[in-house]
C-alpha positions, 0 to 999 in steps of 0.5 A, a space after each residue: 711919413 708918420 707923426 709924433 704929435 698926433 694919434 699914437 698909431 701914427 708914430 713914429 715919424 720916419 723916412 721912407 723911400 718909394 719907387 715911382 708910381 702913378 696915382 688916380 687924380 680922384 677916388 674911383 667914382 660911382 660912374 667908373 665903378 658902375 662900368 666895372 659892375 656892368 661889364 663883369 656882373 660883379 656882386 659886392 660884399 655888401 650885396 652878399 650874405 657873409 659866410 663863416 669865418 668872415 662873419 665871425 663876431 658879427 650879429 646874425 642881422 649884420 651878416 648881409 646883405 647890407 652895410 654900415 650907414 652913418 646915422 646922426 643923432 637927433 639931439 645932443 649926445 656925448 661924442 665920446 660915447 656915441 655910436 653913429 652907425 647902423 647896419 642897414 639891410 640892402 645898403 650898398 654902392 648903388 643904394 648908399 642909404 639903403 633900399 629906395 636910395 640911389 646914386 643916379 644924381 651922384 655919378 661923380 661922387 666916390 663909390 662907397 660901401 666898397 669892401 677891400 675884396 671889391 676894390 681888388 676886383 675892380 683893380 684886376 678888371 682895370 689892370 691897376 692896383 691899390 696904393 700901399 700906405 707909403 705910396 698913399 701918404 707920399 702922394 698926399 704930402 707931395 710938395 710939402 715939408 715934413 712939418 706940414 700937418 695937412 695936405 695943403 700946409 700948416 693950417 686947417 683953413 688957410 685964410 678961412 678957405 675950406 680945403 676938404 669935405 670934412 665935418 664943419 661944426 660940432 660933431 655929430 649933432 650941430 653941423 654948420 650950414 656949409 656942412 655936407 654931411 655926406 660925400 661930395 663930387 670928386 674935385 669940388 675942393 682944391 687939389 694938393 700940390 701934386 694936382 690930386 683931389 680929395 686926398 683928405 676928407 670925402 671918403 676913407 681910402 683902402 690901401 694894400 698895407 695890413 695894419 699894425 698899431 704903430 709903423 714898422 720901422 727898421 732902426 739901428 736897434 733892429 726891427 720894431 713892430 707892434 702886435 697886430 690887432 685882433 683880426 675878425 673877418 679876415 685881414 685888417 687893412 690900413 685906411 687913409 685920408 679921413 672922411 666927411 665925418 672927421 671934425 675938429 672935436 672928433 676923429 680929426 684924421 684929415 691929415 696925411 699921417 692919419 690911419 685907421 684899421 678896418 677888417 677887409 670884409 667891412 664896408 660903410 657909407 664913408 669908405 672908398 678907394 683910389 688906384 695906382 699903376 707902376 711908373 716906368 723908370 726913365 732911361 
């Protein structure tokens, strides 16, 4: 897992062992998440007012209820300096763009605006768990050699075929006609060699692994561990997979080795999750 030829936080490239496990073929969908909410009356983090110290460092208006929503600029902007996000009061899993929006026509889209505690609550209800970063990357890489940059091989668009829901065109203001600009139904794009859909693109996915600036690796010289980033709003967890906003000119993290940090109480319109279960060892 990892990479020595991409973003610094993906290094170092190294070998890991992982026990057998079963992973969801797709991210958890709006329909599945709705069943959980209906049965348990669960209220997501985005639907609450965040208490201290969880809200440490947040502006008063961003303490909820609400969530972060992608807001593309209306004209040319410097991709290196832009801020494409707005905190929208009332945005949550069933109103992804804020009040007045709906998921009625998106039952098979990934559930978004899901914070880490929400994902854990779903897992407890469904008697599953979140994948570790190692498990997630193993599943995304399955069937590939270690030099394959993408979850399907060495080329982003093999023979011109679009393999994932990521940003097509110049991010963030010049999308091509085939750009989704938002989530898509799970399974619309080809599966990887393990038969898993949307391991790359569509939505970032929570893992159960706390984030470090580089991978923690046991080596001949002892344990190598980077300093944890500043933690506001609880633990900082590792997200994997990229989203519909990853592009060739900005955040090209549509690769198995890509990883980003996120505070556990943060939610946004491009963050979801999938689940795993432990496999019984064959006798």
